[in-house]
KOLLUM-785851 format. One record per residue (C-alpha): residue in one letter; x, y, z. Coordinates in pm, whole numbers. Layout:
! KOLLUM-785851
a, X, Y, Z
...
***
This chain:
! KOLLUM-785851
m, 227, 2370, 1942
q, 0, 2109, 1789
r, 0, 2067, 1416
r, -345, 2101, 1263
r, -350, 1844, 985
r, -509, 1889, 646
r, -797, 1649, 589
s, -793, 1523, 232
a, -1123, 1414, 83
v, -939, 1252, -207
l, -718, 1044, 22
a, -1010, 947, 242
l, -1204, 830, -61
g, -903, 636, -183
l, -869, 463, 152
a, -1239, 382, 150
a, -1199, 213, -186
s, -917, -13, -64
l, -1012, -81, 296
l, -1388, -62, 329
v, -1492, -332, 87
p, -1682, -614, 257
t, -1440, -884, 361
s, -1477, -1229, 215
v, -1592, -1514, 437
a, -1522, -1885, 426
p, -1817, -2121, 372
s, -1774, -2325, 690
p, -1799, -2124, 1013
a, -1685, -2412, 1230
a, -1367, -2466, 1033
a, -1292, -2098, 970
a, -1343, -1963, 1321
t, -1020, -1834, 1474
p, -902, -2073, 1747
g, -832, -1958, 2099
s, -982, -1680, 2306
k, -1235, -1460, 2128
k, -1321, -1138, 2310
v, -1436, -889, 2047
i, -1797, -772, 2079
v, -1998, -650, 1782
q, -2309, -439, 1839
l, -2559, -522, 1565
f, -2770, -218, 1642
e, -3143, -275, 1582
w, -3093, -583, 1365
n, -3385, -824, 1369
w, -3336, -1173, 1506
t, -3342, -1354, 1172
s, -3066, -1128, 1040
v, -2853, -1166, 1355
a, -2876, -1543, 1326
n, -2769, -1535, 962
e, -2481, -1298, 1041
c, -2352, -1526, 1316
t, -2333, -1812, 1068
t, -2196, -1631, 764
v, -1974, -1356, 910
l, -1934, -1335, 1288
g, -1835, -1697, 1345
p, -1597, -1721, 1048
k, -1431, -1389, 1128
g, -1377, -1474, 1495
y, -1611, -1234, 1673
g, -1664, -1361, 2027
y, -1991, -1188, 2116
v, -2284, -1025, 1945
q, -2467, -752, 2137
v, -2831, -735, 2032
s, -3079, -454, 2090
p, -3344, -471, 2367
p, -3580, -764, 2294
q, -3870, -680, 2529
e, -4207, -535, 2426
h, -4177, -161, 2373
v, -4384, 141, 2276
t, -4491, 174, 1912
g, -4350, 405, 1648
n, -4041, 440, 1431
p, -3755, 614, 1623
w, -3462, 397, 1730
w, -3510, 486, 2098
l, -3852, 324, 2126
a, -3672, -5, 2202
y, -3548, 165, 2520
q, -3904, 227, 2643
p, -4032, -106, 2780
v, -4402, -168, 2844
s, -4372, -535, 2941
y, -4109, -807, 2959
r, -4257, -1022, 2683
i, -3990, -1116, 2427
e, -4187, -966, 2143
s, -4069, -655, 1958
r, -4038, -509, 1612
k, -3721, -718, 1578
g, -3907, -1046, 1610
t, -4088, -1303, 1821
r, -3976, -1507, 2118
a, -3935, -1813, 1896
q, -3719, -1617, 1652
f, -3510, -1484, 1940
q, -3458, -1834, 2078
s, -3362, -1961, 1732
m, -3116, -1675, 1695
v, -2941, -1756, 2023
n, -2912, -2123, 1929
t, -2779, -2041, 1582
c, -2518, -1799, 1714
h, -2399, -2054, 1969
t, -2361, -2312, 1693
a, -2144, -2060, 1509
g, -1929, -2008, 1820
v, -2068, -1663, 1900
k, -2205, -1570, 2244
v, -2505, -1338, 2284
i, -2522, -1022, 2497
v, -2862, -856, 2542
d, -2898, -480, 2583
a, -3118, -488, 2894
v, -3331, -189, 2996
v, -3374, -219, 3373
n, -3361, 139, 3502
h, -3697, 258, 3371
m, -4012, 190, 3175
s, -4173, 417, 2913
g, -4177, 793, 2880
q, -4529, 829, 2739
d, -4732, 1063, 2962
n, -5065, 927, 2842
g, -4970, 561, 2812
g, -5098, 355, 2522
t, -5072, 8, 2370
g, -4736, -163, 2326
w, -4597, -350, 2028
a, -4745, -684, 2139
g, -5080, -538, 2248
t, -5013, -465, 2615
t, -5205, -167, 2752
y, -5000, 55, 2984
g, -4985, 391, 3159
h, -4683, 602, 3240
y, -4672, 457, 3592
n, -4894, 153, 3540
y, -4779, -172, 3375
p, -5036, -443, 3454
g, -4877, -761, 3584
n, -4548, -584, 3649
y, -4561, -242, 3815
g, -4799, 7, 3971
s, -4750, 365, 4082
q, -4582, 254, 4407
d, -4290, 103, 4213
f, -4151, 429, 4073
h, -3949, 726, 4194
y, -4106, 1071, 4208
c, -3820, 1300, 4296
g, -4036, 1613, 4300
r, -3770, 1837, 4144
n, -3753, 2066, 3843
g, -4130, 2073, 3797
n, -4146, 1749, 3597
n, -3931, 1495, 3788
d, -3660, 1512, 3518
i, -3288, 1509, 3586
v, -3129, 1851, 3543
n, -2823, 1856, 3767
y, -2571, 1577, 3706
n, -2365, 1701, 3998
d, -2641, 1585, 4234
r, -2619, 1210, 4299
y, -2972, 1190, 4438
e, -3119, 1359, 4134
v, -2933, 1142, 3884
q, -3049, 821, 4053
n, -3398, 916, 4168
c, -3529, 1157, 3903
e, -3635, 1070, 3550
l, -3407, 1043, 3249
v, -3596, 1238, 2980
n, -3936, 1158, 3133
l, -3879, 781, 3145
a, -4065, 634, 3443
d, -3783, 563, 3689
l, -3806, 227, 3865
k, -3758, 205, 4240
t, -3465, -36, 4216
e, -3409, -27, 4593
s, -3739, -218, 4624
d, -3705, -595, 4657
y, -4024, -637, 4455
v, -3879, -437, 4165
r, -3547, -619, 4189
t, -3727, -953, 4176
k, -3926, -847, 3868
l, -3613, -729, 3689
a, -3425, -1046, 3779
g, -3722, -1246, 3651
y, -3687, -1077, 3311
l, -3313, -1139, 3299
n, -3358, -1500, 3413
d, -3610, -1554, 3136
l, -3345, -1442, 2888
l, -3091, -1669, 3055
s, -3334, -1958, 3013
l, -3324, -1886, 2639
g, -2947, -1925, 2643
v, -2832, -1564, 2663
d, -2470, -1528, 2779
g, -2466, -1176, 2920
f, -2619, -833, 2953
r, -2532, -477, 2871
l, -2715, -292, 3148
d, -2851, 28, 2998
a, -2846, 352, 3204
s, -2652, 188, 3490
k, -2537, 529, 3610
h, -2898, 605, 3704
m, -2906, 316, 3950
p, -2687, 279, 4260
a, -2421, 12, 4211
a, -2561, -168, 4517
d, -2901, -200, 4347
i, -2740, -361, 4044
a, -2548, -597, 4274
a, -2873, -697, 4443
i, -3041, -770, 4108
k, -2736, -965, 3994
s, -2753, -1179, 4310
k, -3097, -1300, 4201
l, -2980, -1433, 3865
s, -3023, -1805, 3810
r, -2670, -1853, 3679
s, -2357, -1654, 3608
a, -2364, -1412, 3316
y, -2129, -1161, 3162
i, -2217, -807, 3273
v, -2115, -474, 3120
q, -2262, -153, 3259
e, -2331, 175, 3081
v, -2182, 443, 3307
i, -2092, 763, 3123
w, -1797, 943, 3281
g, -1844, 1310, 3363
a, -1566, 1537, 3491
g, -1622, 1627, 3855
e, -1949, 1436, 3880
p, -2019, 1248, 4205
i, -2108, 922, 4026
q, -1799, 764, 3873
p, -1758, 448, 3660
t, -1519, 297, 3916
e, -1811, 250, 4158
y, -1953, -21, 3932
t, -1651, -245, 3869
g, -1755, -473, 4154
n, -2056, -582, 3944
g, -1869, -651, 3621
d, -1723, -463, 3327
v, -1798, -96, 3257
h, -1803, 105, 2935
e, -1509, 347, 2905
f, -1670, 639, 2725
r, -1357, 856, 2726
y, -1177, 613, 2495
g, -1367, 694, 2174
k, -1357, 1068, 2227
d, -984, 1071, 2297
l, -912, 840, 2004
a, -1106, 1072, 1771
r, -914, 1370, 1905
m, -580, 1202, 1834
f, -682, 1118, 1477
n, -854, 1448, 1403
s, -641, 1719, 1557
e, -356, 1591, 1774
r, -92, 1318, 1735
l, -111, 940, 1709
a, 231, 945, 1877
y, 51, 1031, 2202
l, -115, 686, 2196
k, 205, 518, 2319
n, 60, 476, 2669
f, -313, 483, 2581
g, -524, 330, 2855
e, -506, 328, 3233
s, -232, 591, 3244
w, -483, 831, 3086
g, -698, 794, 3397
y, -920, 527, 3246
l, -1075, 226, 3416
p, -857, -81, 3479
g, -810, -247, 3141
g, -942, -581, 3260
q, -1281, -426, 3337
a, -1320, -174, 3056
v, -1522, -221, 2738
v, -1400, 25, 2475
f, -1538, 146, 2144
t, -1474, 407, 1878
d, -1847, 484, 1882
n, -2179, 333, 1986
h, -2540, 412, 1902
d, -2550, 707, 2143
t, -2208, 864, 2088
q, -2230, 853, 1709
r, -2539, 1076, 1741
d, -2392, 1304, 2007
g, -2072, 1397, 1823
g, -1708, 1415, 1926
v, -1626, 1066, 1798
l, -1535, 905, 1468
t, -1824, 727, 1295
y, -1894, 542, 970
r, -1921, 882, 801
d, -1546, 930, 852
r, -1481, 625, 632
g, -1104, 562, 613
e, -1017, 743, 935
y, -1283, 540, 1114
a, -1139, 217, 973
l, -789, 310, 1095
a, -916, 400, 1443
n, -1087, 62, 1467
a, -770, -110, 1348
f, -581, 56, 1631
m, -849, -39, 1884
l, -843, -404, 1775
a, -463, -417, 1785
w, -410, -232, 2114
p, -435, -445, 2430
y, -633, -208, 2656
g, -991, -314, 2735
t, -1241, -536, 2557
p, -1313, -389, 2212
a, -1670, -344, 2091
v, -1726, -284, 1720
m, -2027, -80, 1609
s, -2250, -187, 1321
s, -2493, 87, 1227
f, -2784, 174, 1008
t, -2740, 503, 826
y, -2950, 799, 936
s, -3017, 1158, 838
n, -3170, 1275, 1166
r, -3098, 1181, 1526
d, -3427, 1003, 1593
q, -3449, 803, 1270
g, -3525, 436, 1322
p, -3382, 138, 1133
p, -3501, 37, 785
s, -3859, -79, 843
d, -4175, -178, 662
a, -4499, 22, 665
g, -4588, -127, 1004
n, -4249, -29, 1155
r, -4130, -390, 1166
t, -3750, -396, 1120
l, -3649, -522, 776
n, -3395, -796, 721
t, -3042, -658, 706
t, -2884, -666, 362
c, -2579, -439, 425
y, -2709, -192, 173
s, -3035, 6, 153
g, -2978, 182, 482
w, -2751, -64, 667
e, -2384, 33, 701
c, -2235, -293, 839
e, -1901, -149, 949
h, -1814, -483, 1110
r, -1785, -629, 759
w, -1541, -366, 630
r, -1224, -552, 540
v, -992, -370, 779
i, -1228, -410, 1075
a, -1336, -768, 1010
n, -980, -887, 950
m, -840, -709, 1256
v, -1072, -921, 1474
a, -850, -1219, 1390
f, -547, -1003, 1476
n, -702, -939, 1818
n, -764, -1309, 1870
a, -413, -1408, 1759
t, -240, -1157, 1989
q, -428, -1219, 2314
g, -196, -1196, 2612
a, 95, -1045, 2420
a, 237, -716, 2546
v, 309, -411, 2335
a, 670, -404, 2214
n, 886, -229, 1955
w, 691, 97, 1960
y, 788, 349, 1691
d, 656, 694, 1611
n, 777, 989, 1407
g, 649, 1233, 1667
w, 332, 1296, 1472
q, 96, 1071, 1277
h, 303, 766, 1191
i, 312, 492, 1452
a, 402, 124, 1467
f, 413, -144, 1733
s, 415, -518, 1779
r, 221, -747, 2008
a, 527, -935, 2123
g, 598, -1220, 1883
k, 239, -1242, 1758
g, 141, -939, 1551
y, 249, -604, 1410
l, 63, -291, 1303
t, 186, 31, 1147
i, -49, 324, 1079
n, 45, 621, 864
d, -210, 898, 910
e, 11, 1162, 755
d, -98, 1337, 435
f, 197, 1178, 254
a, 328, 826, 194
i, 603, 679, 412
t, 853, 518, 180
g, 1187, 343, 204
r, 1167, 233, 565
s, 1195, -97, 742
y, 1006, -207, 1051
y, 1126, -434, 1331
t, 847, -674, 1422
g, 1001, -939, 1646
l, 791, -1194, 1456
p, 919, -1528, 1325
a, 1061, -1515, 974
g, 816, -1590, 699
r, 553, -1458, 461
y, 245, -1290, 611
c, -81, -1165, 468
d, -132, -790, 506
v, -481, -821, 653
i, -552, -450, 609
h, -562, -498, 231
g, -626, -869, 183
d, -821, -1162, 320
f, -639, -1468, 455
s, -812, -1799, 389
n, -697, -2160, 350
g, -331, -2061, 359
s, -352, -1797, 89
c, -384, -1419, 81
s, -597, -1212, -156
g, -382, -902, -103
p, -22, -793, -48
v, 220, -1035, 118
i, 475, -904, 370
t, 805, -1091, 410
v, 967, -1084, 754
d, 1337, -1171, 740
g, 1535, -1388, 980
s, 1606, -1089, 1203
g, 1239, -994, 1235
w, 1238, -698, 992
f, 1026, -616, 688
a, 1035, -329, 439
a, 721, -162, 307
n, 584, 161, 170
v, 275, 282, 356
n, 44, 518, 170
a, -102, 830, 329
h, -389, 751, 568
d, -322, 381, 539
a, -182, 91, 739
v, -16, -252, 727
a, -100, -532, 971
i, 35, -884, 1000
h, -8, -1158, 1260
v, 85, -1519, 1321
g, -268, -1639, 1243
a, -229, -1514, 884
k, 115, -1659, 806
l, 148, -1822, 467
p, 298, -2169, 423
***
């Protein structure tokens, strides 16, 4: 029988007060950036280019984020909803997030800060406007007519369901030849279309982009994506959006030959463990759960779609969300992607914008959530960097909601998601003796810690009390002199 745990609003609010404060940052990104491999991706959802550039310099570089994923940069339909960025009308780098020059400047600035840039690339379809219109940068278009790019011959017309829309996800042909919510579906088997799409991606590569998140990859055969990839002017990191569906004919494993793939089951299962089952079950979390090979999976607690669809933890879950991200950043399966949201009250709501729907600069208040700055999340990025390549060791659990494990010789995390404090216990870390900053509650900078200090003895043990719905994390990159 599973124990249904009591959710405590008071405890959650207490955790929010201690863990969710914005983390401090050092003034010099070059000096403060964590050395070694940096793999963590942060999705700055719908941020404008000026704000992304500033964030790379002031936060992402200093905190050790390896990649920033930016929203689609091409010209799109007009309006306010967030999804308009996913309705291209041309491949001009001109959108409500900024101009081509601002985009170029952003890429250069992020590179200077040691952060690589991934573009969310919409290559499966064009717009979903039946009557066409005028795009953000002034381009006139029709549903199946995009002057200079595509005409009616370049789209699929599956002739099903009365409106060409996908209805049956158990039909491979329908999923890859019908329209996703009325979005004009490109004929990606056509060499002309492939060349046009590669031209757009190559233009972004010419601006210094390091990789692409290929939106709606499931709606294109893996071979079509491979053919487009073969036309790229240079190598680029690729991650494909392929949502797993039980029993469906199209599976994420089909796409691993092209690059990494999003593992959508991860966030839902992680939420289930935190919300209604047992953290103890996470002992073998990853491939043994039927997931993609860890070396080709990109994982996340939530992204811009799943946080609106439900079944995952989001910024609204405050302390529980912070703990889930701490686990993700400490656990070695997959490449972790951190979400950074704007707050919303309805599913379609767009980002904070001016009267002309131009995205406002991000200030991390007034509608921007900035989860990637929360202390526990931002500081666990350095934990991830410091523990690269180290296996899980010294696993402990109490059978329920208290777990602990080390990343052999490099880091240690214990999470207590019980409704009561864990007191009077010691933890075996396997870490070198010394004093370590508890990066869950304090910032490590210039050899000092702004929060609690954990002392590991000569045998690799430390003693600590862990409050309800709280955690302790230490790693060799935050060891005090």
